[in-house]
N, C-alpha and C positions, 0 to 999 in steps of 0.2 A: 492531440494535435491534429488539425486538418491541414493538409498541405495543398496549396492552390497554385497551379502552374498556368501562366499565360503562354500559349504556344507561339505567340508572335504572328504577324500577318503573313501567312503562307510558309512560315519557317517550320522545319521539323522540330519535334520535341528535343529539348536539351538532354545531354547525357544524364543530368541530375533528375530530370523528369522521368526518363526511361527507367532509371534505377528505382525511383519512388513507386512507379506503377508496378514494376516487377515484384515489389514487396508489399503491395497494397492488399487489404482484405475487402475494400469497397472502392470502386472507381466511379466517379460521377462526371458527366460531361455531355455535350451534344453528340448526336449519333456519329457524326463524321470523326469526332475526336476519339470516340471509343472504338470505332471500326479501324482507325489507323494505328491504334496502340496495341501492343502485345500484352493483353491482360493475362495474369497468371491463372492457372487452373484453380477453380474453387473460389475465385474472387467474385464478390457481388458487383452488379453493374446497374447503374441508374442513368437512364437517358433523360436529359433535362427537357422539361416542357413546363407545365405549371410548377412554380417553385415550392409551394406548400408540401406536396407529397414527397418531393426530393429532400426537403429539410427534415421532414418527419423520419424518413428512412435513415438519414445521416444520424439524427439524434438517437434513434433506437440502436443503430449499429455501434455508436460510441459507448453505449452502456455495456457492450460485450468485452470480455477480456481479450487483450491483444489486438484491439481494433486499430487499423491503419487506413485512414481515409485519404484519398487523393481526388482532387477536383481539377479537371482540365477545362480551360476556357480559352477564348480567342483574345489576342492582344493583351491589354492590361486589364485584368479582371477587377481592379480597383477603380476603373474609370467607366462609370455607367455599367458596371458588371456585377458579378455575383458576390463580390466581397461585401457589399453593403448588407445583403440579406444574411450572409453567414455571420457577419459581425453582430448584427442585431439579434440573431437567434442564439449564437454560442459565445459571443464576446470576442473582442479583438485579440485577447491573449491566447485564444485557442487556435489562431490562424498563423500559418507560415506561408506568406505570399511571395511568389517569384514571378514578376510581371514580364510580359513580352512587349514588343513594339505595338502601340495602338494603331488601328487603321487610319486614324486622322493624321498621325505623324507621318505615316507612310504616304498618304495621299498628298500632303503638302510637300513632302520630299520629292515626289514624282514631278511636281511643278517647279521645284527649285525655290519655294517660298518659305519664309519663317511662319510659324503659327502661334507665336507667343501673344499676338494681339487678336487672335480669332475668338469669336463667341461660339461655343459648342452647345448644341441643343439636341436632345434625343427625341425623335418622333416615333420610336419603337413602342408600340402598344399605347400610343397617345394620340389625341386629336392633333393633326398636323397644323392646325391654325396658329398655335404659338410659334412653331418653327417658321411658318410663312411670315409672321409679323417680325420675327427676329431678322430674317433674311431681308425684309423690306427696310428695316431701320439701320442695319449695321453693314459696314463695307466688306467684312470678311467673316463668313459664318461656315461652320462645319455641321452638317446634319447627319446624325446616325439614323438610318432609315429603318422601316419596318413594313409589314403588310398593310396596305392602304395608306401608307405615308412614305412613298418612294419618290423617284424623280418626277414622274408625271404629275402626281398630286401637288408636290411643292411648286412645280412649274406652273400648273394651272392657277394656284393661288397668287403667283407673282405676275401672271401674264398681263393683266390690265393695270398693274400697280407700279411695276418697276422694271420696265423693259431694258433699263441700263445695266442690269445685272447679267453676269455670265455664270452659267451653271457648269460645274465640272463633275461628271459622273464617273466614279471609280468603281469598276466592277471586278470582282474576284481578285482583289489585291493579293499579291504574293504567289499566285498560281502561275507558274511559268507558261502554261498553255492557254489560260483563259483570261489573264489580267488584261484589262482595257481601261484606259483613262481618256475621256473625251470631253472637249469643250463644246457647249451648246448655248443658244439663246433660250430663254424660257419658252418661247413659241415652239422651237424645235423639240425641246424635251417633253413638252406637254402632248405632242402628237405621236409619241413613240410608245411601244410596249416594251417594258423593261423586265427581262428575265432575272431571276435570282442567280447568284448572290450579288446584289449591289452593296458594296462595302460602305461607302460614304458618299454624300453629295456635298460639294463645296459651292457656296454662293458668294461671288466676288464682285465688288465694284473695282474693276481692274485699274481705274485711275487712282485708287487709294489702296492698292494691294500691298504696297510697301510703306509702312508707317515709320516715323522717326525712331531712333534708338529708345528702348523702353527699359524701365526698371521694375515694373509690375506687370505680371502676365494677365491675360484676359482682355476684355474690352476696355476702352479708354475709361480712366477713372472719372467718376461723375463730376459735374461742374462744381467749381468752388463756390458759386453763388447762382441764384436764379432770381426771378422777378427783376430782370435787367432794366436799366434806365431806358427811357424811350429813345435817347440818343444813340443807343446801340442798334437801332433798326431804322431802315429807310421807311418813311411814311409820308402820307399826303395830308396836309392841312391839319396836323395833330390828330388824324383819324387812326388812333392806336389805343389799345387797352392799356390804361395807365398802370404803372408797376405796382401800386398799392392794390388795385383790383386784381391784377394778374397773380399776385402772391397768394391771395386767398383762393382764387380760381384754381391754381395749380394744386393747392392743398386739398381741395375737394375732388379734383380730377384724379389725383394719385397716379400719374403716369409712371410706368416702369417697363423694363425689358420684357418683351412678349406681348405687350398691350398694343391695341390700335386705338388712336384718338382722332376724332374729327374736330376741326376748327371751322365753324360755319360762319359765313360773313367775315372771312378772315382778315380783310384789309391788308395790313402789313405782314400778317402771318406770325405775329409775335408769340401768340399762345402755342401755335403748332411748333414753332422753332424751339421754344422752351421745353415742350414735351419731348421733342426729338433729342434735345441735349440731355434729358434725363433717361434716355434709353428706349422710349416708346416709338412705334411706327406712327407717323403723323400724316394726315390728309387735310389740306387746307382748301376749302371751297370758297371761291370768290367770283362775283358776277362781272367784274370789270377786267378787261384784258391787261391794262397797265398794272392793276393790282396783282394779277397772276405773276407777271414778270417781277414785280417788287417782292413777292413772297419767295420766288426762286432765288433772287439776289440775296435776300436776308438769310435764307437757309445756307447758301454757299458761303456767305461771310462768316457764319458760325460753324462751318465744317460739318453740317448735318444734312441728311436727305429728308425733304418734305415733298410729298406728291401734291402739286398744285392743280386743282380741278377748276376749269373755267366753266361756270354755270351758276344758276340761281337755285337755291333750296326752296321748297323741298324736292323739286323735280330732279335736281342733280344728284340727289342722294340714292336714287333707286339702283344705280349700278355699283355702289360702294359696298364692300364687305361690312358686316355688322361690327360696330365699334364696342370697345370696352367702356369708353367714356367720351362725352361730347361737350364741347364748349360752343355756345351760341353767342356771338357778339354783334350780330346784325340781323335784320329781317324785316323791319318796317311793318307794314300792315299784315304781312304773311307770317309774322312771328309766332302766333299761336299754332298755325298749321305746321311750321317748322319744328317747334318744340314737341308737338304731338308725334310727328314722324320720328324724331330722335328718341323720344321716350319709349316708343314701341320697340326700338331696336337696340338701345344701349344695354349692355350687360351689367354695368356697375353704376354709372353716374351720368347725370346731365347737369351742366352748370350754365346759367344764362345771365348775361349782363344787360341791364336795361336802364335807360336814363329817364324814361317817362313813367310817372306814377300810374297813369291809366293802363299801362301794359302789365303791371304786376299781377293783377287779378287773373287775367286770361292765361298768363304763363303758369301761375300756380295751379290753375284748373287743369291745364294741359299736362303738367307733371303728375298730378293726382290721377288723372285718367290713364296715364301710362304705368301706374302701379307704384309710383314713388310717394313718399311722404314729403311734401314740399317744405323747404326751409329757406331762410334768407336773411339778409341784413341790408341796411342802408349804409354805404361807406361814404363818409365825409372826411376829407383830409385837407390839411393846410401845410404847405411846404415852407421851409425857411427860405427867404429870398432877401438878397442884399438891397440896401437903400444907400443913397449918397450920405457921406459922413460916417462911413464905417459902422452902420447900424443895420439891424435886421428886422424884417417884417414877416408876417404870415401871409402867404398867398394861397387863397382857397381854391381848391380844384372843384370841378363840377361834381355834385353828388351822384352816385351810381348805386342802383339796387343790384345786388348779386343774389340770385335765387338758385337753388339746387335741390336735387333729389339724389339719394344714394340708396341703392338696393341693399337689402339684407343679404348675407352670404347664401341663405337658402333661396332667395329670389333670384340671385345671380346664377346659381346652379341650375334652377329651373329654366331661366332664359337661355342658358347655354345649350340646353338639350332640345329646344324647340326647333 
């Protein structure tokens, strides 16, 4: 049996943990945990760093007679902690886990906020890009930080995308002498040097920090449906991606939490709004000022955040972070150049809707030049429509070509490292 104790955030070890350490033959933990504990004479000591050597040492020790292994960790070791690695190596039945209070729970407690609706993302040892996109898309996010992915890096990623957010930086939680909880704008946080130990960073849209009473923890449950009717959006002169086209476009875009999606020539922003409803961070690029306001109104009506950028592609794309997926619904004569620019930067997929047959060839060529295998369909649909006399006719919608390219997993990984 491997006994795993979470010390709690700043809390002293429990009497049970003290007794377990006193009888241990091998104690594993961060240096601060081992230095703070009274290790018995003759007990082995493993300072956690790279996990593989520590797990090897535990496995070798367990083969000895009378082995008693104790692992000391911060907070709840089953929450982005060492329990996962131990369970994968030795099996859940070999573990006796006693959690402490996780830093996220303590940070929200300091603010007097519930956290059952928070999205939690770990940036420790990971590219902070995913954490930034989650902060961009959701109103209440807790980020577990790490070297190179602390408050300054998160703030820099948000700086030109979501100034509406408030960052709460919780430093040395539970330490009576060093604990500090501070609210900042992304601009303020990006310009600071942050010493260790930053416990957690909370990213809040404070206008939505209190959600309705919930029955399921975590971010809001995904939408009951998508490819919403055009009537669900404000639009001008029917300039909106029809729901039949939007349904297939969303299937090829594959928006999900942690992704960034561009909607180019967004018009009403219907595609961007639907991607945000599915959990992705969304940017809508629109060249008309009234269109930008319409996008913002549609996003607000559906309870999501979409960054609306006033400008014309491809020029307006230069200041945007690289997307996971792109939808192009407008472009005119500049369409091949827009698709070329998007195909160079998209990590996973580019989807293009065109009405004119003459533009299919140039779009396919642009996708191919960007490293995609171009595919596509002509969508022709007829909707049921009433006629006088309680009868029904078929009303044909304008045909639309939907073209796309999706990178292979290997290609997406290579693009992510460039």
